C-alpha positions as CSV (number, residue, x, y, z in Angstrom):
1,X,-41.0,-20.0,-28.1
2,X,-41.9,-17.4,-25.5
3,X,-42.2,-20.1,-22.9
4,X,-38.8,-21.5,-23.8
5,X,-37.3,-18.0,-23.5
6,X,-38.9,-17.6,-20.1
7,X,-37.6,-21.0,-19.0
8,X,-34.1,-20.2,-20.2
9,X,-34.1,-16.9,-18.3
10,X,-35.3,-18.6,-15.1
11,X,-32.6,-21.3,-15.3
12,X,-29.9,-18.7,-15.9
13,X,-31.2,-16.7,-12.9
14,X,-30.4,-19.8,-10.8
15,X,-26.8,-19.5,-11.8
16,X,-26.1,-15.8,-12.1
17,X,-25.9,-13.2,-9.4
18,X,-26.5,-9.4,-9.6
19,X,-23.4,-7.3,-10.3
20,X,-22.2,-4.0,-8.9
21,X,-18.8,-2.3,-9.0
22,X,-17.3,-0.9,-5.9
23,X,-14.2,-1.0,-3.8
24,X,-13.7,-3.9,-1.4
25,X,-16.0,-3.1,1.6
26,X,-15.0,-5.5,4.3
27,X,-16.4,-4.8,7.8
28,X,-13.2,-5.1,9.7
29,X,-15.1,-4.8,13.0
30,X,-16.8,-8.1,12.3
31,X,-14.2,-9.8,10.1
32,X,-12.6,-12.9,11.8
33,X,-8.9,-12.4,11.3
34,X,-5.6,-13.4,12.7
35,X,-4.2,-11.9,15.9
36,X,-0.9,-10.8,14.6
37,X,2.1,-10.2,16.8
38,X,4.9,-7.8,16.3
39,X,6.8,-10.0,13.8
40,X,10.3,-8.9,15.0
41,X,13.2,-10.2,13.0
42,X,17.0,-9.6,13.3
43,X,19.2,-10.5,10.3
44,X,23.0,-10.3,10.2
45,X,24.0,-7.9,7.4
46,X,27.7,-8.3,7.9
47,X,30.1,-9.2,10.7
48,X,29.5,-5.8,12.4
49,X,25.9,-4.9,11.6
50,X,22.5,-6.5,12.4
51,X,19.3,-5.3,10.7
52,X,16.1,-5.3,12.8
53,X,12.6,-4.8,11.4
54,X,9.1,-5.4,12.7
55,X,5.4,-5.0,11.9
56,X,3.4,-1.8,12.1
57,X,-0.2,-2.8,12.9
58,X,-3.5,-1.0,12.3
59,X,-4.0,-1.1,16.0
60,X,-0.9,1.2,16.4
61,X,-1.8,4.9,16.5
62,X,-0.2,6.9,13.7
63,X,2.2,8.6,16.2
64,X,3.5,5.3,17.6
65,X,7.3,5.2,17.9
66,X,9.3,2.2,19.0
67,X,12.1,1.4,21.4
68,X,14.6,-1.3,20.4
69,X,16.4,-3.4,23.0
70,X,19.3,-5.9,22.7
71,X,19.7,-8.3,25.5
72,X,17.5,-6.1,27.7
73,X,19.5,-2.9,27.0
74,X,17.8,-0.1,25.1
75,X,19.8,0.7,22.0
76,X,17.5,2.9,19.9
77,X,14.4,5.0,19.8
78,X,12.9,4.8,16.3
79,X,10.5,7.7,15.6
80,X,7.1,7.5,14.0
81,X,8.4,9.5,11.0
82,X,10.5,6.7,9.7
83,X,10.2,3.0,8.8
84,X,10.0,0.1,11.3
85,X,13.6,-0.6,10.6
86,X,16.9,-0.2,12.5
87,X,20.5,-1.1,11.8
88,X,22.4,-2.1,15.0
89,X,26.2,-2.2,15.3
90,X,26.8,-5.6,16.9
91,X,30.2,-7.3,16.7
92,X,29.5,-10.3,18.9
93,X,29.0,-13.8,17.5
94,X,27.0,-15.1,20.4
95,X,23.2,-15.1,20.3
96,X,21.4,-11.9,21.0
97,X,17.8,-11.2,21.9
98,X,16.2,-8.2,20.2
99,X,13.0,-6.7,21.7
100,X,10.8,-4.0,20.2
101,X,8.3,-2.1,22.3
102,X,5.7,0.4,21.0
103,X,5.8,3.9,22.5
104,X,3.0,6.5,22.5
105,X,3.7,10.0,23.7
106,X,7.0,8.9,25.2
107,X,5.5,6.0,27.2
108,X,6.0,2.3,26.4
109,X,2.5,0.9,26.1
110,X,3.4,-2.7,27.1
111,X,1.1,-3.9,24.3
112,X,2.3,-6.2,21.5
113,X,6.0,-6.2,22.4
114,X,8.0,-8.5,20.2
115,X,11.2,-10.5,20.6
116,X,13.5,-12.3,18.2
117,X,16.6,-14.3,19.1
118,X,19.5,-13.9,16.7
119,X,21.3,-17.2,16.7
120,X,25.0,-17.4,17.4
121,X,27.1,-17.2,14.2
122,X,23.9,-16.4,12.2
123,X,24.4,-16.3,8.5
124,X,24.2,-13.0,6.6
125,X,20.9,-12.1,4.9
126,X,18.6,-15.0,5.8
127,X,17.2,-17.3,8.4
128,X,18.4,-20.8,8.1
129,X,15.7,-23.4,8.7
130,X,17.2,-27.0,8.8
131,X,14.9,-29.7,7.5
132,X,14.3,-33.4,8.1
133,X,14.4,-34.6,4.5
134,X,12.4,-37.8,3.9
135,X,14.3,-40.9,3.0
136,X,14.5,-41.9,-0.7
137,X,12.1,-44.6,-1.9
138,X,11.4,-47.2,-4.5
139,X,8.2,-47.5,-6.6
140,X,6.5,-50.9,-7.1
141,X,8.1,-51.0,-10.5
142,X,11.6,-50.5,-9.0
143,X,12.2,-46.9,-9.8
144,X,14.2,-45.0,-7.1
145,X,13.2,-41.5,-6.1
146,X,14.3,-38.7,-3.8
147,X,12.7,-35.7,-2.1
148,X,13.0,-32.0,-2.3
149,X,11.2,-29.2,-0.6
150,X,8.4,-27.8,-2.7
151,X,5.5,-25.3,-2.0
152,X,5.1,-23.8,1.4
153,X,2.5,-21.8,3.3
154,X,2.3,-20.0,6.6
155,X,0.0,-20.1,9.6
156,X,0.1,-19.3,13.3
157,X,-0.4,-22.9,14.6
158,X,0.2,-22.2,18.3
159,X,-1.6,-18.8,18.7
160,X,1.5,-16.7,19.6
161,X,0.9,-14.2,16.8
162,X,3.8,-15.4,14.7
163,X,3.9,-17.7,11.7
164,X,5.1,-21.3,11.3
165,X,5.9,-22.8,7.9
166,X,3.9,-25.7,6.5
167,X,6.1,-27.4,3.8
168,X,5.2,-29.9,1.1
169,X,7.8,-32.5,0.1
170,X,7.6,-33.6,-3.5
171,X,9.2,-36.8,-4.8
172,X,11.5,-36.6,-7.8
173,X,9.0,-38.7,-9.8
174,X,6.1,-36.3,-9.3
175,X,3.9,-36.3,-12.5
176,X,1.7,-34.0,-14.3
177,X,-1.8,-35.4,-14.9
178,X,-1.0,-36.1,-18.6
179,X,1.6,-38.8,-17.7
180,X,1.4,-42.3,-16.4
181,X,3.8,-43.6,-13.8
182,X,4.0,-44.2,-10.1
183,X,4.9,-41.4,-7.8
184,X,6.3,-41.4,-4.3
185,X,4.3,-40.4,-1.3
186,X,3.7,-36.7,-0.6
187,X,4.7,-35.5,2.9
188,X,3.9,-32.3,4.8
189,X,6.0,-30.9,7.6
190,X,5.4,-28.0,10.0
191,X,8.5,-26.1,11.1
192,X,9.1,-23.2,13.4
193,X,11.5,-20.6,12.0
194,X,14.1,-22.1,14.4
195,X,14.0,-25.4,12.4
196,X,12.0,-27.2,15.1
197,X,9.8,-29.8,13.4
198,X,6.3,-30.0,14.9
199,X,4.9,-32.9,12.8
200,X,4.8,-34.8,9.6
201,X,1.8,-35.9,7.6
202,X,2.2,-38.7,5.0
203,X,-0.6,-38.6,2.4
204,X,0.1,-42.2,1.4
205,X,0.3,-43.9,-1.9
206,X,-3.4,-43.2,-2.9
207,X,-2.7,-39.5,-3.4
208,X,-0.6,-38.8,-6.5
209,X,2.3,-36.3,-6.4
210,X,2.3,-33.3,-8.7
211,X,1.2,-29.7,-9.0
212,X,-2.4,-30.4,-9.7
213,X,-3.4,-33.0,-7.0
214,X,-2.8,-31.5,-3.5
215,X,-3.8,-27.9,-2.8
216,X,-3.4,-27.3,0.9
217,X,-5.1,-24.5,2.7
218,X,-3.5,-23.1,5.9
219,X,-5.7,-20.7,7.8
220,X,-7.5,-20.1,11.1
221,X,-10.9,-21.2,10.0
222,X,-12.7,-21.5,13.4
223,X,-11.4,-18.3,15.0
224,X,-9.6,-20.0,17.9
225,X,-6.3,-18.1,17.1
226,X,-4.6,-21.2,15.7
227,X,-4.4,-22.2,12.0
228,X,-5.8,-25.5,10.6
229,X,-4.5,-27.3,7.5
230,X,-7.1,-28.6,5.1
231,X,-6.4,-30.9,2.1
232,X,-7.6,-33.8,0.1
233,X,-6.6,-37.2,1.5
234,X,-7.4,-40.9,0.9
235,X,-7.2,-44.3,2.4
236,X,-3.7,-44.8,3.9
237,X,-3.0,-41.2,4.8
238,X,-1.1,-41.0,8.1
239,X,-1.7,-37.9,10.2
240,X,0.8,-36.1,12.5
241,X,0.0,-38.4,15.4
242,X,0.6,-41.6,13.3
243,X,-3.1,-42.4,12.9
244,X,-4.2,-43.9,9.6
245,X,-7.2,-42.5,7.8
246,X,-9.5,-45.1,6.2
247,X,-8.2,-48.5,5.0
248,X,-4.5,-48.8,5.4
249,X,-4.4,-51.8,3.0
250,X,-6.2,-50.1,0.1
251,X,-4.2,-49.5,-3.1
252,X,-5.9,-47.7,-5.9
253,X,-2.9,-47.3,-8.2
254,X,-3.1,-48.9,-11.7
255,X,-0.6,-51.8,-11.8
256,X,-0.2,-51.4,-15.6
257,X,-0.5,-53.9,-18.4
258,X,2.1,-55.4,-20.7
259,X,0.1,-55.4,-23.9
260,X,1.3,-54.7,-27.4
261,X,1.2,-51.0,-26.9
262,X,3.8,-51.1,-24.1
263,X,7.3,-49.8,-24.7
264,X,9.9,-52.3,-23.9
265,X,9.4,-53.7,-20.4
266,X,7.6,-50.6,-19.2
267,X,4.0,-51.4,-18.5
268,X,1.3,-49.3,-20.0
269,X,-1.3,-47.5,-17.9
270,X,0.7,-47.7,-14.6
271,X,0.5,-45.5,-11.5
272,X,-2.6,-43.4,-12.2
273,X,-5.4,-43.3,-9.6
274,X,-8.7,-43.6,-11.4
275,X,-10.9,-45.1,-8.6
276,X,-11.1,-45.3,-4.8
277,X,-12.1,-43.2,-1.9
278,X,-11.3,-39.5,-1.7
279,X,-11.6,-37.6,1.5
280,X,-11.3,-34.0,2.8
281,X,-9.5,-33.7,6.1
282,X,-9.0,-30.9,8.6
283,X,-5.7,-31.3,10.4
284,X,-4.8,-29.6,13.7
285,X,-2.1,-27.1,12.7
286,X,-0.1,-27.5,16.0
287,X,-0.1,-31.3,16.1
288,X,-0.9,-32.5,12.6
289,X,-3.7,-34.6,14.0
290,X,-6.7,-35.4,11.8
291,X,-9.6,-33.7,13.5
292,X,-12.3,-34.4,10.9
293,X,-12.5,-36.4,7.6
294,X,-15.5,-36.4,5.2
295,X,-16.0,-37.6,1.7
296,X,-14.3,-35.2,-0.8
297,X,-16.6,-32.8,-2.6
298,X,-16.5,-32.4,-5.6
299,X,-16.6,-36.2,-6.0
300,X,-14.9,-37.9,-8.9
301,X,-17.9,-39.7,-10.2
302,X,-17.6,-40.9,-13.8
303,X,-14.2,-39.9,-15.3
304,X,-15.8,-39.2,-18.7
305,X,-18.0,-36.5,-17.1
306,X,-14.8,-34.4,-16.8
307,X,-13.6,-34.8,-20.4
308,X,-11.5,-38.0,-20.7
309,X,-11.1,-41.5,-19.1
310,X,-7.6,-41.1,-17.8
311,X,-8.1,-38.6,-15.0
312,X,-6.3,-35.9,-16.8
313,X,-9.4,-33.7,-16.6
314,X,-11.0,-35.0,-13.4
315,X,-7.9,-34.7,-11.3
316,X,-7.3,-31.0,-11.8
317,X,-7.8,-29.5,-8.3
318,X,-7.8,-25.9,-7.0
319,X,-8.6,-24.5,-3.5
320,X,-8.9,-21.3,-1.7
321,X,-10.0,-19.5,1.5
322,X,-12.7,-16.9,1.2
323,X,-14.9,-14.7,3.5
324,X,-18.1,-15.8,1.9
325,X,-20.3,-14.3,4.6
326,X,-18.2,-11.3,5.2
327,X,-17.2,-12.6,8.7
328,X,-15.9,-16.1,8.7
329,X,-13.3,-17.7,6.5
330,X,-14.5,-20.7,4.5
331,X,-12.5,-23.2,2.7
332,X,-13.4,-23.9,-1.0
333,X,-12.3,-27.1,-2.7
334,X,-12.5,-27.1,-6.5
335,X,-12.3,-29.7,-9.2
336,X,-12.0,-29.2,-13.0
337,X,-11.3,-26.3,-15.2
338,X,-10.8,-27.5,-18.7
339,X,-14.3,-28.9,-19.0
340,X,-16.8,-29.4,-16.1
341,X,-16.1,-27.0,-13.1
342,X,-17.2,-27.7,-9.6
343,X,-16.5,-25.6,-6.4
344,X,-17.6,-26.7,-2.9
345,X,-17.5,-24.3,0.1
346,X,-17.2,-25.5,3.7
347,X,-17.2,-23.9,7.1
348,X,-15.2,-25.4,10.0
349,X,-16.5,-24.6,13.5
350,X,-13.8,-26.6,15.4
351,X,-15.7,-29.9,15.3
352,X,-17.6,-30.2,12.1
353,X,-17.2,-29.4,8.4
354,X,-20.5,-27.9,7.2
355,X,-21.1,-27.7,3.5
356,X,-21.9,-24.0,2.6
357,X,-22.8,-24.4,-1.1
358,X,-21.7,-26.2,-4.3
359,X,-21.4,-24.6,-7.7
360,X,-21.5,-27.0,-10.7
361,X,-21.2,-25.9,-14.3
362,X,-23.3,-28.9,-15.2
363,X,-26.3,-27.3,-13.4
364,X,-29.0,-25.8,-15.6
365,X,-28.1,-22.3,-16.8
366,X,-24.4,-22.6,-15.8
367,X,-22.9,-24.0,-19.0
368,X,-21.0,-20.8,-19.7
369,X,-18.8,-21.5,-16.7
370,X,-17.4,-24.8,-18.0
371,X,-13.9,-24.8,-19.2
372,X,-13.0,-21.3,-17.9
373,X,-10.6,-22.1,-15.0
374,X,-6.9,-21.2,-14.8
375,X,-4.1,-23.1,-13.0
376,X,-4.6,-20.8,-10.1
377,X,-7.4,-18.6,-8.7
378,X,-7.9,-15.3,-6.9
379,X,-10.2,-14.2,-4.1
380,X,-11.5,-10.8,-3.2
381,X,-14.6,-8.6,-2.6
382,X,-15.0,-7.4,-6.2
383,X,-18.6,-6.1,-6.0
384,X,-18.3,-4.1,-2.8
385,X,-20.8,-6.2,-0.7
386,X,-18.2,-7.0,2.0
387,X,-18.1,-10.7,1.0
388,X,-15.5,-12.5,-1.1
389,X,-15.9,-13.6,-4.7
390,X,-13.7,-16.2,-6.4
391,X,-12.1,-15.3,-9.7
392,X,-11.9,-18.6,-11.4
393,X,-9.9,-17.9,-14.5
394,X,-12.2,-16.4,-17.1
395,X,-15.2,-16.5,-14.8
396,X,-16.2,-15.4,-11.3
397,X,-18.3,-17.1,-8.7
398,X,-20.2,-14.9,-6.2
399,X,-20.1,-15.3,-2.5
400,X,-23.4,-17.2,-2.5
401,X,-22.2,-19.8,-4.9
402,X,-23.9,-18.3,-7.9
403,X,-22.1,-17.4,-11.1
404,X,-21.2,-13.7,-11.3
405,X,-20.1,-13.7,-14.9
406,X,-18.2,-15.7,-17.5
407,X,-16.2,-14.0,-20.3
408,X,-16.1,-17.4,-22.1
409,X,-12.4,-16.8,-23.1
410,X,-11.4,-20.1,-21.6
411,X,-8.4,-21.5,-19.7
412,X,-5.0,-19.9,-19.0
413,X,-2.2,-20.4,-16.5
414,X,-1.7,-17.1,-14.7
415,X,-3.8,-14.1,-13.6
416,X,-3.6,-11.1,-11.3
417,X,-6.2,-9.4,-9.2
418,X,-5.7,-6.0,-7.6
419,X,-6.6,-2.3,-8.0
420,X,-4.4,-1.4,-10.9
421,X,-4.5,2.4,-10.3
422,X,-6.0,4.8,-7.7
423,X,-8.5,6.2,-10.2
424,X,-9.9,2.9,-11.3
425,X,-13.2,1.8,-9.6
426,X,-13.1,-1.5,-7.9
427,X,-10.6,-4.3,-8.7
428,X,-9.3,-5.5,-12.0
429,X,-8.0,-8.7,-13.5
430,X,-5.0,-9.2,-15.9
431,X,-5.5,-12.6,-17.4
432,X,-4.0,-14.8,-20.2
433,X,-5.6,-17.4,-22.4
434,X,-4.5,-20.6,-24.2
435,X,-7.2,-20.7,-26.9
436,X,-4.9,-19.3,-29.6
437,X,-7.4,-16.5,-30.0
438,X,-8.1,-14.2,-27.0
439,X,-4.4,-13.7,-26.0
440,X,-4.3,-11.4,-22.9
441,X,-7.1,-9.4,-21.4
442,X,-7.5,-6.6,-18.8
443,X,-11.0,-6.7,-17.3
444,X,-13.3,-5.3,-14.6
445,X,-13.2,-8.0,-11.9
446,X,-16.8,-7.4,-10.9
447,X,-18.5,-7.4,-14.3
448,X,-16.1,-9.1,-16.7
449,X,-16.1,-6.1,-18.9
450,X,-12.9,-6.2,-21.0
451,X,-11.0,-2.9,-20.6
452,X,-8.4,-3.8,-23.2
453,X,-7.3,-6.9,-25.1
454,X,-4.2,-8.1,-26.9
455,X,-5.3,-10.9,-29.2
456,X,-2.9,-13.7,-30.1
457,X,-2.9,-16.7,-32.4
458,X,-0.6,-18.7,-30.0
459,X,-1.1,-20.3,-26.5
460,X,-0.5,-17.4,-24.1
461,X,0.3,-19.2,-20.9
462,X,2.0,-16.6,-18.7
463,X,1.4,-13.1,-17.6
464,X,2.6,-10.6,-15.0
465,X,1.4,-7.4,-13.4
466,X,3.6,-5.2,-11.3
467,X,4.2,-1.4,-10.9
468,X,7.8,-1.2,-12.2
469,X,7.8,2.2,-14.0
470,X,6.9,5.5,-12.2
471,X,6.4,7.3,-15.4
472,X,3.1,5.6,-16.1
473,X,0.0,5.7,-14.0
474,X,-0.8,2.5,-12.2
475,X,0.4,-1.1,-12.6
476,X,2.2,-2.3,-15.7
477,X,1.2,-5.5,-17.5
478,X,2.8,-7.9,-19.8
479,X,2.4,-11.5,-21.0
480,X,4.3,-14.0,-23.1
481,X,2.6,-12.5,-26.2
482,X,1.5,-9.0,-25.1
483,X,3.7,-7.3,-27.7
484,X,5.5,-5.4,-25.0
485,X,4.8,-3.9,-21.6
486,X,1.5,-2.1,-21.4
487,X,-0.1,0.5,-19.1
488,X,-3.6,0.5,-17.8
489,X,-4.9,2.0,-21.1
490,X,-3.4,-0.8,-23.1
491,X,-0.7,1.3,-24.6
492,X,2.7,-0.2,-25.3
493,X,5.3,1.6,-23.1
494,X,8.1,-0.8,-23.8
495,X,8.1,-3.1,-26.8
496,X,11.0,-5.3,-25.8
497,X,10.3,-8.0,-23.2
498,X,13.6,-9.9,-23.2
499,X,14.8,-8.8,-19.8
500,X,11.3,-8.9,-18.2
501,X,10.5,-12.1,-16.4
502,X,6.9,-13.4,-16.5
503,X,7.0,-15.2,-13.2
504,X,6.9,-13.7,-9.7
505,X,7.2,-10.3,-8.1
506,X,8.3,-8.9,-4.7
507,X,8.4,-5.7,-2.8
508,X,12.0,-5.8,-1.7
509,X,14.1,-2.6,-1.8
510,X,11.9,-0.2,0.2
511,X,10.6,2.2,-2.5
512,X,7.0,2.0,-3.8
513,X,7.9,0.1,-7.0
514,X,7.9,-3.6,-7.3
515,X,10.8,-5.8,-8.2
516,X,10.7,-9.0,-10.3
517,X,11.5,-12.4,-8.8
518,X,12.6,-15.3,-11.1
519,X,14.5,-18.4,-10.1
520,X,16.9,-17.4,-7.3
521,X,17.3,-13.7,-8.2
522,X,15.5,-10.4,-7.9
523,X,15.8,-7.8,-10.7
524,X,14.7,-4.2,-10.8
525,X,13.7,-2.2,-13.9
526,X,15.9,0.8,-14.5
527,X,13.5,3.0,-16.6
528,X,16.2,5.5,-17.4
529,X,18.5,3.0,-19.0
530,X,15.6,0.8,-20.0
531,X,17.0,-2.5,-18.6
532,X,16.2,-4.9,-15.8
533,X,19.3,-5.0,-13.5
534,X,20.1,-7.8,-10.9
535,X,19.3,-6.5,-7.4
536,X,19.7,-9.6,-5.3
537,X,21.0,-13.1,-6.1
538,X,20.3,-15.8,-3.5
539,X,23.4,-18.0,-3.9
540,X,23.3,-21.6,-2.8
541,X,19.5,-21.9,-3.4
542,X,17.3,-23.4,-6.0
543,X,13.7,-22.7,-7.3
544,X,10.8,-25.2,-7.7
545,X,8.4,-26.5,-10.2
546,X,10.6,-26.8,-13.3
547,X,10.2,-23.9,-15.8
548,X,7.8,-22.1,-13.4
549,X,11.0,-21.4,-11.3
550,X,9.0,-20.4,-8.1
551,X,10.3,-20.0,-4.6
552,X,8.7,-22.2,-1.9
553,X,6.9,-19.0,-0.8
554,X,7.0,-15.2,-1.4
555,X,5.2,-12.7,0.8
556,X,5.2,-10.6,4.0
557,X,6.0,-13.2,6.7
558,X,7.9,-11.2,9.3
559,X,9.5,-7.8,9.7
560,X,8.1,-4.6,8.1
561,X,5.7,-4.3,5.1
562,X,8.1,-5.6,2.6
563,X,8.2,-9.2,1.4
564,X,10.4,-12.2,2.2
565,X,11.5,-14.9,-0.1
566,X,11.6,-18.6,1.0
567,X,13.9,-20.8,-1.0
568,X,15.3,-24.3,-0.6
569,X,19.0,-24.9,-0.5
570,X,20.7,-26.6,-3.5
571,X,21.2,-29.8,-1.4
572,X,17.6,-29.8,-0.1
573,X,18.8,-29.9,3.5
574,X,17.3,-26.6,4.6
575,X,15.1,-23.6,3.8
576,X,16.4,-20.1,3.7
577,X,14.1,-17.2,4.5
578,X,15.6,-14.1,2.9
579,X,14.8,-10.7,4.5
580,X,15.5,-7.3,2.9
581,X,18.4,-5.5,4.6
582,X,17.8,-2.3,2.6
583,X,16.6,0.7,4.7
584,X,13.2,2.3,3.9
585,X,11.6,5.5,5.0
586,X,8.2,4.1,4.5
587,X,6.1,2.3,7.1
588,X,2.6,0.9,6.3
589,X,0.2,-1.3,8.3
590,X,1.2,-4.8,7.3
591,X,-0.4,-6.0,4.2
592,X,-1.3,-9.2,6.1
593,X,-4.3,-7.3,7.5
594,X,-5.7,-7.0,4.0
595,X,-7.9,-10.1,3.3
596,X,-7.1,-10.1,-0.5
597,X,-3.4,-10.0,0.2
598,X,-3.5,-12.6,3.0
599,X,-5.6,-15.0,1.0
600,X,-3.2,-14.5,-2.0
601,X,-0.5,-16.0,0.3
602,X,-2.7,-18.9,1.3
603,X,-3.5,-19.7,-2.3
604,X,0.0,-19.2,-3.7
605,X,0.7,-22.9,-3.5
606,X,-2.3,-23.8,-5.7
607,X,-1.2,-25.5,-9.0
608,X,0.9,-22.9,-10.7
609,X,2.2,-20.5,-8.0
610,X,1.3,-16.8,-8.5
611,X,2.7,-13.9,-6.5
612,X,0.8,-11.9,-3.9
613,X,-1.4,-9.0,-4.8
614,X,-3.3,-6.7,-2.4
615,X,-6.9,-5.5,-2.6
616,X,-5.7,-1.9,-3.1
617,X,-3.4,0.0,-5.4
618,X,0.2,0.2,-4.1
619,X,2.9,2.1,-6.0
620,X,4.4,5.5,-6.8
621,X,1.1,7.1,-7.6
622,X,0.6,7.3,-3.8
623,X,1.8,10.9,-3.2
624,X,-0.3,12.6,-0.5
625,X,-2.7,11.9,2.4
626,X,-2.7,9.0,4.8
627,X,-2.3,5.5,3.4
628,X,-2.3,2.5,5.7
629,X,-1.0,4.5,8.6
630,X,1.6,6.5,6.7
631,X,1.3,10.2,5.9
632,X,2.6,11.1,2.5
633,X,4.0,14.6,2.3
634,X,3.5,16.7,-0.9
635,X,6.8,16.3,-2.8
């Protein structure tokens, strides 16, 4: 018996890492990060006014002011005591070039100037990005399908310090893993904000279309200043140069059978991909060229090892980027979360993909990590060692590929990772669970300790965390069965959830509170009248992913510290990047320089899209001192 206990302890030690609790402790002097430009943007507010905003960077001294130029003529001096925001009176309809130059002690530095060209007859409120919509198609069974823009990500593909958009096109017959049926090919495009298309990748017919199959990571992995695109591919994938990966003739789709179980003339077991080669490919972000392709890890192996024989459990994929060594970003490809769970980390040096580690819940001592994953994941340095951990639903994986902890509360859809209040040590997680038992939990991100719990007898699939009420300390939390909005102590501060969306959030109007984003509208909680009021409606646009009602992307892409919303038009012909035109007195170093926030943008497209969250508290509890380059005055 003693020998068995010793053996069990030894096996568990192989899987479990030591745990501490501390604030994220990235060494920014060593951290390989993007070389961000000024991010200048000019948006028409009305026929007579143009709003200009730009990034305030950590390399800018706190006393940096800015000069604003239009077509080479200086039109404003924006002091360091206000936001990086200026409203220009401009009646012309022709294009105008806006330039922003940093100024220190009255002298333009000449460093990190930024330009933006306002197009002639620019629309009000947004940047219009015309798209090259793929042609409609027909499946082998004769079903017609069309295309619409779906999830998007950002990356600086040409090294100029500004972002391009990488867009996934989904066919109208995209399927969840639980359903049979053919799907159309999945396409990826890269666009500049001007609408210029740089390339198109066709994943081919051996990669199924749907929320769970293709998780694409866009990030500068090798430190050359230009972003790569990494995703799962297969035989027949065509890169941005027109080159085919693998065997162009291979077709792994089930043809279907017309046995007695078929309905009418519809063949049974048709369209799923249960066999065949799976690859992991690194694409050049500027050209779309496939630079390296290897066998996909984690491999499919036997379907039944994942929980069924129809690929509903094996073909559940997640992915992320993480600073596993505290210096270089690695890409982590993941498979499974309902049963077996495998994560594989890779480093890209510009020529080769090197496997960093593999975590497998089937390994000895790791059984508690099976079945714990969510339909998304979060990344951050939760234990204060300067290296990223991966919050994989109800469990966490340490930077070295060992298990950090498992709460064993199982699968859920959504979760949020941030510092929920200034006084809380480290980072916390607000999570929900589908096991009809554990409901919603607020836990310490480093240890898994549950700080409070709202149990439920139903499937709790959705949850949200956002600081919307200044009367309570820290970030508020709610879920589809949290019995109301709760504060960081777990106390109900508002029992009615009818007007509170459980979807996305956005920093939009320039105060320190967050707004709620659902479908094509932003609402703001009015705590005095106890109601969520419409703040912005994006007319002429549509959301994605069915009931999830997500934008293509939400996050700080250009302009000041606030966030933009990227939506498709109702006719699927263009994207619209909406920018806040509301003035703000605040200026903060762009959240893009925070690894937790930046990676939350990179992982937003993964499975069920989740909003951005930073690795620090942000909200009205910030009242004095210097925070991200802004000095709060005692009020």
